[in-house]
N, C-alpha and C positions, 0 to 999 in steps of 0.2 A: 869640429864644428860647432858654433854657436848654438843653443837650444833656441834662441831668439832669431829669428829671420831680420835681413837686412829691412829697413823701412825708409819710405821717401822724406817724411818730414817729422822732426821731434821739436815740441814746445819745452824747453826746458823751465823748470822750477815756477810754473805756472800755478794759479790758485785754481783749482778746480771747481767750480760750480755746477754739480752734475746733473741738474734737472731734477733729482728726487725729492727735493726739500731739505733734505739732509745736511748736516755741517760741511763748509767747504774744507779745501784740503790741499796741500803742496805736493805736486808731482810732476814728473817728465810724461809727458803724453807723445806718444809714436804713432804715425799714421803709416799705413801700406796698403796700396791697392784700392783707395777710396774708403778703408775702413778704418776703426782705432784698432790699432795692432797690439799696442802694450801702455800700460799706465803703471808708472814705476813711483813709488813714494820712497821719501828718504829711508823709512824704517824696514824697506823690504830687503835691504842689502844686495849685494852682488852688483855686476857692472850695471851702469846706466845705459839706457838706450842710445844707438847712434844712428845716424840717418844720412842720407846724400846732403839734406840741409837742417840745420840745428837754428831753430829760432829762440834767442832770449826773451822769455817773455816773464821775467820777473816783474812785478807791480801790474802785471796784467791779470784778469780773470778770464778762463775759459769756460764756455758754455756751450750746451747744442743748440744748432741755429733755430731763430725764431720763426714760430708758425703764425702766421697770419691768419685767424681764423674769419676774419671778414673782408676781402677783398674785392676791389672794383678794377682789377686789372686784366679783364676778359680779352681787350684787344691792345691794350699797353704791351704785354708780354709779346704780342706779334708785330707790333709797330716799332717797338724801341729795345734794340740789342742791349743797351747799358741799364735801363730800369733801375739806376741808382737811386730813385726814391725809396723803393724797396731793399735792395742789395747792401745799400750803404747803412741801414738800419741793422744789420745782422739777420734779415728775414732770408730764410731758406726754402720755405714753403708758403704758398698763399693757396686760400681756398676762394675759389671763383663761384660763378652762377648765382649770385646773391639775390634775395629781395625778390624771388619769384621772376627775374628779367632777365633773360641772358640769349645766345644766339643760337641754340641748339637744345632740343631738336626744333627744325622750323622747316616750313617748306617757302617757296620765292614769295609769296603773300604775306605769310607771317614773317619772315626776315624783314620784310620793306617797314612793315609796320614796328617791329622792335628796334630796327636801327632808327627810326624817326623818334620813338617814345623815350629812348634811354641814350641818345646822342650828349644829352647834358653829362651823363654819366661817365661814358667812355669815348665820346668821339663817335666816328663810324655812322654818321649821319647819311643820307641819300646822296649827298655832293661829296662825300668824304672817300678818296680813292686811295687812302693810304693802307688799306687792307682788302685782300681780295678773299671774299666769301664764298670758297669753293666747298665748304662742307655743310651738310645739311642734317646729320646726325650726330649724337654726343661722341660716338666712338670717331667720328672723322674730326671733330673740334680737338679730341685728345690726341688724335695722331698728328694733327697739324702743329701743336704743342710740341710733340716729341722732336718733328723734323725741323721746327724752328726756321732760324735762318741759315738758308742754304745748307739743311741737315746737320747743323752744329748744334743746336738745341736752343734754349731759351735762358734768359738771365737766372731765375730761380725755378725752382720747382712749383707745381701747380696741380692742386685737386679741383674737383667739378662737382656743382650740386645740380640736380636736373630741377630747372626752374618752373614751378607750377603755374604762374601766371602765362608762361610761354605757351606749356601743355595744353591750358585751356583756352587760349587762342587759338591753337592749331586744332583742338577737337571741336569747340564749342563755340569761337567767334568772341566778338566784343560784347554780346549781349548781357544785360543785368537780369538773370534769371537763372532758376537751377537747371543744371544739367540733365538731359535726358539719359535714360537708359544706356542707349548705344553711346554717347558721348561720352559718359563716364567710363564706360568698357575700353573705349579708345583712349582715354586719359590713363589708366590704368596700365594699358599695354605700353603707351609711350615711357611712363616712369618705369616699366620693368626694363624696358629695352634700354633705356638709360642706364639703370644700374648695371645690366649685363655688360654694357660696353665699358664699364669702369667709373662711372660716377660713384660719390661717397655715400649721398644721400639725395634730399629733395628740400628746396627752399620755398619760401612763400614770402610774397609781399602783399599783406592784407589791407593795406592804405592805399595800394596801387591797382589799377584796373588794368586787364579784368580778373586779377587773381582775386581780389576782394570779393568779387561776386559768388565766390565759392561759399556753400555753406558749412557747417561744421561738420554734416555726414559726409558731403564729398571730400572734405580733407582727411577725414577718418579712413575712408575708402583707401584714398592714395597712400596714406600713411601704412596700412597695413601692407600694403605692397612692399614698401621701404623695410618693413619689420620682417619681412620674408628673406630679404638679401641683406639684413644686419646692417642697414644704413642706419642713418638719423636724420630726424626732422628738423630743418632749420627755419623758422617763422620769423619773419618780421611781422610782428602780430598787428592786432586790428587798431590798437591805440595806446599812444605812450603818454596821453593826456588825460582828458576827462573819464575814459573807461579803461584806465590802463589795467587795473587790478582784475577787473573782469575779463580782460584780453588774456592776460597771463593765464588765468583759471581756465580760459577756453583751450589753450594749448596745451596746458597740463591733462586737461580731460581728454583730448584728442589722441594726446600720445600714451595715455592711459588705456584708452578702449581698442587702440591700434594694437598693443603691447610695442611699441616703437620709442627709440631713444629719441631726447629732445635735447637740441641746442638752442636756447633762444639768443636772438641775434641782437646786438648792441643794446643788451638790457639796461634799461635805465627808467627815472620817473620825471619827467619833464613839465614845463608849463606851471603857472602859479599853484594850480589846484594840487600838485603834488610835491610841492617842497616840504622838504623833512619828512616824507613818507616812505623813503627807503626802507626802514625796519618793517613796514607792512608787507611788502614785496619780500623781504627776506624769510619772513615767516610762512609765507606762502611755499617758497622754493624748500624751505627746511623740511616742512611739514610732507610735502611731496617726496623728498628725499628719502625721509624716515618711514615712509610707506612703500618704498621701494623702488621709486623711480629713476630710471637711468636718465639723469638730467645734469646739463652744463650751460653755461652762457658765456657770452663775452662781452667785453667794453672797451672804450677807447678812453684815455686819460684826458679828456677835454668838456666842457661844459655846454658849447654850440654843437647843434647836429647840422647836417650838409645832406640837401636833397636838390631836386628841381622845383623850380617855381610852379609849374604845371600839376605836380602832386599835392600842392595844395588844395586845388579844385575839389567840390564836391563830385561823388562817385558818378550821380546821374548825368554829370556835365560831360564826362568822360566816356559814356557810353557808345559803342560804336567805332572807337579807335581815333587816330590823331586827326585826320580831316574831320571827322564830327566835330571834336572839341574846338578846332577852328571855327568851324561854321557857326557853332553856339557863340563864341567869343566875338564874331563880326556882327552878330544879329543883337541889337539893341535890347530887345526885351529879353531874350535869353540871357543876357550878359548882366543885365541888372537884376536877375533872380540869382544867377551865380554870386554877384556881390553880396547879395542880401545873405546868402547861405553862409559866405564868408565872413562877413563882417558883424552878422547879428545872430545866426542861428549857431554858427562854428560848424564848419562842415567836417565829413568823416575824413577828407583828405589832411585838414588841420587838425586831427587828432579830437574832434568833438568841443574845440575851443575856439571862440572869436578871434580872428585873426588881429594881431597886433603889427601893423606895417613898421613900428620902429624897431622889431625884432628881425626883419626879412632884410639880410643884406644880400645883392647881388654879388655872386662871387665869379661868375662865368656867363660869357654869351657865345654862339656860334657864329655870329655875324660881326667881323671886326668893326664895322660901322657904328654899332651899340657899345662898344668899350667903355664910353664915358659914364656909363651906369654902374660900372663895376667897382666895389669898395664902397658903396652907398647904399644907405638902407633906402627902401621904397618910399617911407615917409619922407626922408631929405630930399631925393631925387623929385618928389611931386612937389614939394614947398619951393625947390628951385625953378620949377616950371610952370608954378601958379596953378596945378590943378589936383583933383583928388589923388590918393595913392592908388585907388582901384583904376583910374583911368591910365595912369603910369603903368602898371602892372599888367592890365590889357592890352594896351598898345605894345608893350615889350614881348609878351607871349605871342601877340599877332607878327609883330616885325622879325620875330626870332624864330618863329614857328616851334614854339614849344621848348626850344633849346636853352634858356637861361638856368643856372643853378645858383642855388642859395645857401648862405650859413643863415641858419635859424636860431637866434640866442635865447635859448628858453631852457636851461639845464641849470642844475643846482650842484655847487661841489660837493657839499656834504653828502648828498646822495649817491655822487659819483665815488666818493671816498669808501662809504660804507658797502657799495655794491662790491667793488674790486677787492674787499677783502673776504668776501664769500668763499667758503669751501669749494665750491662748483666753478669758480671763475677762471676765464683763460681770455687771452688780450686779442683784440680784433681792430684793426685800424678804420674800417669803414672808409677807406681812403679813395677818395675820387680825384684822380689826377687831371682832370680836363680843367678850362676856364684861366683866365688870367689870374685869380686870386682864389686859388682852392684853399680848401680846409687844411690847416697845418699840420693835421694828424695824418695825412697821406704821406708825409717826410719825417713827422716826428713822434709817432704813438711809442715806439719800443724804447728809444732813448729818454722819452719824457717819464716810463714807467721807471727805468732806472735811474736816472738822474734826479727829477723833481720827486717822485711818489717814492722811492727808497732812500735816496742821499740826503735829500734836502727836507724832505716831510716825515720820513719814517713811516709812512702807512703800512708798508709791507718790509720786511727783511729781505735783503738781498737773495738769499737761497730759496725764499717763498716764492718772490717775484719770478725768479728764471723758473720755477717749477710750473708757476701759471701760464708764462709764455712757451713752454716746450713740451715737458711731459704729459700734463693734462692735455693738451690738445693732440699730441700724438696717441695717446690712449682714446681719446673721442674718434680719431680718425682709424683706430685699429692697425696702427703701424707698428710692428713688432722690433724694429731695428732703429728706431729713430726718438728724438725725445729724450734721451740721457746720455751721458759720456760714460760708456762702458765698454769693454774690450769688445769686439766682434761687431758694434752698431757703426753705422754709416758716419762718415767723418764730415756731417754737415755740423758746421762749427762756427764760433763766433767769440774773437776775442776783444775785451773791452778793457777801459781803465775803470774800475769803479769811484775813483776820485774825480773822473773828468768828463764821464761821458754825460751827454747832454743834447737835447735836440735844437737844432739850430734854427729849424721854422718857427715862425712868429705868425701871427695873423696878418702882420705889415709885411713880412717878408717868407710868404709860405714855403717856397721851393728850396730853403736854404739846407743843406745837408747838415747830418748831426758831427759832432766831435767826439773824440775819445773812444771810437770805434776802429782800431787800424787793420784787421784783419777778419775776412768772412771766408769760409770753405764750403763749398758743396762737392760731396764725393772726394773730398781731400784736395781739392783743386782750389787756388786762390781766386775768388772772384772779385774780394776786396784784399787788397796789399798795401800795406804802409798808408792806409788811408784814400787809396786810389782805386778805381774800378779798372780791373784788368781787362783783356779782352775774352776770357774764359766765358763761355756758353755751358754751363754745366748743369743747367736745369731740363727739366721735361716733365710730361704728365705722370702723377702719382695716381694710378688706379686703385679702386677699391679691392681691399683684402677679399677673396673668395669665401664666402659662406653658404649657407644654406638657401635653398630657393625653392622649397617644395610649393 
């Protein structure tokens, strides 16, 4: 009898980029029962592994499946069984519940408000019947992901962050004020319950209402709960513009005071005020790491950002929720005050920088009748209409009931490259899949790292880049058997051609799939095979690894 058991699949003569950051090597990699059963290098001697299926992988690289640390697929995974936007990139795990706003935990009132507020991110607005919102708890949502389509599962795996803005909405409403003692107790309870039910941490969106109304002390109190459960805090902090460094400092201080791990969402330095200032951010992060902080960050390899048009509004204009926002926009006096805050003062929604309408491009609307504005800046649309940009923006927000999404062209390439080299960096797409013309990062982030920033620009070596996209995020998520090509690890794998891998998505054709990624596997099952999506639904909820909770 052979000492090596029979295997399901073997990849023959593949270049193993194992996720550790160490040198790649040639080997045969055999899979069995959803795990990596054997790695046989030429120097090992003895018989090569056999299998029911052998794939000649010469010329291809094999890596752990990519982990998208910042995804907005909260509803897409329940709506679209193929989910090729992520599967075709080699993504095998996404982290949902981002930016402090998602769909659990909720009650009926809160769910209705959240559905309206982030319809531009996820769809799911009041008139969208494509998802049946049967859950109300974090555990219920994770169970729904597990059961997927007819109990088969979902396209890729998914982890979840408890959304602090939704929690605040549920406990304290939409008012711009400090939480009361009982309200804070309720928030702590909700966060603890979400972590007990399997969430991996807590997210915030501190330029979005009502999450932005939280004080530093309130955030620290919630992060102490996260620390007890050995989760992590993932903030979209208060400013990526005029107050960026101070905002990063606040998050580091919150994590330090709470004894909590910190993961900075889509870390960047945007707008003209921050051009060339990435070294200042990196020095701040290095100082925190050197002092013992448990700190990581994610970025996407593009300069424009993407969010909702309503997110640009000043926080006072958003107090009370979506219907209150619409009422203020409809009132001429209130609307003029909003315009002044946007164009002259620099609203907190626009990161403290006066808005430049030439940088705001409409990427999606929920009402098809408004699709003619998609792909144009608000400055251009206003000129075509013979009106001011604010008049065009105000009319669009009212007509589409806060639904429009935007591309905001405010980034700097040098900042992007410097930050992605950092020792605590991981990859996240921040991919919004809604809209006629979404940001290409939703379909192109991971092949852009491999093709553009590794092969073409040499910003990272292949081995280092793969570590950023695999083992580092797996360590942050405390996943003991993912993120590396090792015997016994889960067979969540991607095979790609280092010489041809490239994003197909561009700003003109943002839904084009990548090239050079022929195979993607989850639990040893082919999700992408020979460059095509299979019918396999191998994904499910990835729950927090149990830890202490005293």
